[in-house]
C-alpha positions, 0 to 999 in steps of 0.5 A: 334520448338526449343526455342532460347533465348537472354541475354545481353552479358555484363549482363547475368542476364538481358533480352535485352531491347525492342523487344522480348528476345526469339523466336521459330524456324519455320519448316526450323529451322529459327528464328528472334529476333527483335528490341532488344537493345544492342551491343552483345548477348548470344544466347541459343537454346534448344529443348527437346531431344537435348543438348542445343547450345550456341553462346557466343557473337553475335553482334547486327544485325548479320544474319545467326547465326547457332546454332547446336543442338545435338540429344540425344541418348537413353539407355534402359535395366533392373534394377535387384537385386543381385539375378537377379530378378526385384526389385519389385518397380518403381524408376528413372534412370538418364543419367549422363555425366561424365568426368575424372576431378571431378572438371570439372564435378562439374563445368559443373553441376553447370554451367548447372543449372545456365544457365537453362540446364539439366546436367542429363536426368531422366526417370521413371523405371517400376516395372518390372525393365525395363527402357528407358532414353535419354542420351546426346552425350559423356561418360555417366553412368546411375544411378538407384534409387529404394525405399528400395535399394542403388543407382545402376550404369551402366558401362560407355557408349560412346553415339553417338548422335542419337544412341540407346543402349539396354540391359544395366543392372543395379544391385541394393542391399539393401546397407550399413548403417551409424548409430550414435548419434548427441550431444552437447559438454556436451553429451546432445542429439540433436533431429531434426538434419539433418544428411548428408552423402556425397561421399568422394573422387575426387579432393579437389577443387571440394569438396570445390565447392560442400561445398560452393554451396550445393544447386546445389549438394544436390539433392538425397543426403542421409540425416536423422533427429536424434530422441529424443535420438539424434540417427540417421540411414541412409540406402541404401548407395552404397559401398564407402567412405563418409563424415558424418555431422550434421546440425541444425537450432539452432546450428553451424554444426558439423565437418564431420566424414569420414566413409568407407563402404563396400557393405551392411555393417552396420557402427560402431556408430559414434558421431557428435557434434554440437556447439552453434555457433557464429553470425555476425550482423551489418548495412549498412548506407549511410550518416545518413540514413539506406540502405535497400535492400543491398545484404550481402554475407558471405563466408569461406573456410569451410561453404556454401555461405550465403546471406541476404538482409538488412532490412528496417533499413539497418540491417543484421544478420548471426547466428549459424556460426562455429568459424573461419574467414569469408569474408563479402561482401556488394553489391549494387544490384541497382547499379549492375543492372545499370552496376556499381558494388559497393562492400565493403569487410570486414574480420570478426573473429567469436567465439563460442557463441559470436556475431561480429558487423560489420557496413558499411558506403557506398557512402562516398568514392572516384571514379576512372574513365577514358577512355580505349583504346585497350581492345580486343573485348569481351562480358564482359569487365571490370576493377577491383580494388584490395588491395595490399597484395593478390595474382595476378589473374594469381598466383591463380590456377583456380581450387583452390577454397579455394585460390579464396575465400581467394583472394576475401578479397582483392577485392575493386571494379569493373567497367564495360566498357560502349559503349563509352569505359569509366569506373567508380569504385565508393565509394573507401576508401582512400588507395593504390590499383592495377587497372587491366583489367582481361582476361576472356573466350569468354563466361563469364559463361563458368567456365570450359573454365576459369579454362583451360585458360593458360594465365590469366595475366591481359591485364593491371595492374597499382598501383594507390593511392587515397587520398582525391579526385577522380582520372581520370586514362585513360587505354591504353592496348598495 
């Protein structure tokens, strides 16, 4: 009854062409994925009550592939107040895997959500405080969320696959309170601003990852809208250090204010200041025609990743941006689905209450193409093109998210290797570039494995110059 699914190892967003991309195991645990087309596949097996198993790169035609599922353990116990009584309300409990490294914990949560897994297992808690929840093998903590109380957490439990753990107590209290006011720079109150209270601490890279992709980490994060006077109150917070910030659909976000809270403390009033914000607008054209359905991504070191699709006239617009420098990336989705990555990158400065214009023309550049020899077998093989002046891949620490974002400004193009070991990087503007064959982990979706790689120096590196024509450049990896 386990579900086994396959995705193309070189295009993990696509189901293999032809045949069936998924199957269920029979009573003997056997499965077959028939008539799927491709060279290598990423297999994932899942079943309720078990942690998923993954085979990163399985060649087509392989038989007797073994995917070993690990049975969850089970943790049960009681939720009580500081007085030792049941909280008198139902709630939820979450069994969460934990790690010593905060960044890897964030990476695992993000990776698990992207690949469709479950980083944490949830269950209902009854009104008498009792609960029972499945837990994956490894170090786990159980968090309880009960209406009217701050989240409570168990001690760390070392879970062995298939084992039960009973009598685990979780204490909940009313919790601390953050209060204050949201205003504009002139002191005018802002109604309807969403006030977010985020745990401070851990490593800087993990915090940057959570800021860049808040949609994967915001579930359960305390937030409250400001009233007509701009005042807000966020209750039921656990003891600890927090960052408090405000956002509003008509303004740029406030800066985060640090707040330290002891158990059940009410904070001093704080003020969160919003600004009008700036904008980035522009158009993507090809020749004399607008280019619709192009993906436009916007990144900076201090704001969430935003993306838009160009409209029927090729236009795009980002509003209510904090002042600063942003990296704008244009991606041709249609080309990407065919294995060709057409990318344009621009660096844009934004000022408060001003709009910056960026128009991008595609399709008029040149291409670099050729054959590749000696590239080691891997589920994803590619060549990349970057502009000089930025750091080499091996010089950017894998855990330095901010530096990785900054280095993306130098990205000029990507070319996937075809079945006959050829590549093409198209639509490149004249100039000097660095062509590289990057090292990747066996499973390209395993961001933790990439972060832990000791040697990230590319297999191949060569400087090339494009002037007024295409360049054929064969790559020989020794």
